[in-house]
N, C-alpha and C positions, 0 to 999 in steps of 0.2 A: 560500566553497568553490566548487569548479568543478563543471561538469556531470558530469564523470567521477567526481569524488569522491562526489557524490550517487548516481550509478548504482552505483558499487562498494559503497557503504554499503547500498543496497537489496538487492543480491545477497547480501552478507554477512549481513545481518539475516534474510533469508529462509532461508539455510542454518542459522543459529542456531535459527530457529523449528522447522525440521525436527528438529534435535537435541533441542530441548525437548519437542516432541510425542512423539518416540520414547521419551523418558524419562518420559512421562506427565504432564508439567507443562503442562497446557492454558492456564493463566493466562499463563505466560511465553511460550509459543508464540504465543498470541493477540497479546500486546503486541509481540513481534518482527515479526509479520506487519503490524501497524499501522505500526510504524516503517519497515519495508521499503516499504510503499505510499507513505508520506509522503515518503520519500527519493526515490522514483521520480518523484513529482509535482514535487518540488523540482528535480529534474534538468531536467524540461521547462521549468519556470518560469525556471530559470537560463539555459537556451538561448535563451529568448524574451524575457528581460528583464522578466519579470513578478514582482511581489512574492510572497513566500512565507514570511513570518515568523510566520504564525499560522494557526489552523484556518480562519478565514474566507477568507483569501487562497488557501488550498489548495482550498477549496470553489469559489471563484470560478474558479480555474484549470481545475478539472474541468468546470465549467459552460461556460467558454469553449471547451474542447476539444469538448464535445458540440455546441455551436453551430457551430463551424468545420467539424467533420467529419460531423455528422449521425449520429454513432455514440453512441447512448445507453448502450452497454455500458460506456463509461468510468465513467459515474455508478453503474451497477449494481455494477461491480467495486469501485469506491471505497467504496460503501456497505457492501460485505462486509467491507472492512478496518475501517470504523468500528464495525461490529457486534463485531468481534474486540477492538477497543479497549475497548468497553464490557464485554466478557467478562473482560478483565483485572481490572476492579473487581468484577464480579458473580460470576465463577467459576461460571456456570450451565450452560455448554455442555460436552457430552461430547467425547471425542477424535475421534469420527467427524465431528462437526459442524466442529470446528476444522480437521481434516485436509482436509475438502472445501473450506473457505474458504481454506486455505493454497494449494491449487491455483488458486483464483480469483485470489489475490494474485500468483501467478506469472504468470498470464495478463495481469493488469494491468501488471506490470513489463515484460513482453514487448511489450505494445501501446504503452506509454509510451516505451519505448526506440526504437520505430520512428517516433515523432512528430518531425518536423523542428524 
């Protein structure tokens, strides 16, 4: 896949998350947010020639970005996505919690899209 394909997928999945959340389906909204975040990280990896085939590779990419930029918000925002991924399985979080994290995932996508 190309960088643009990953970026487009991130935007599409986040839009789907908004629809799912509006419909009251916090589990699906959570998983779509996770998917959006991972696609945005994969876009950066693709641009930079970094591996991105599994969770570990995505975590390494976030760690590298934090080290390169000195911006620990990348990790914090990515961690929010991971919490939502867990919520898909646990279904423990309320709509406000998921909605707040959805906005954080939008911020992550925006920040990652600005990474050269």
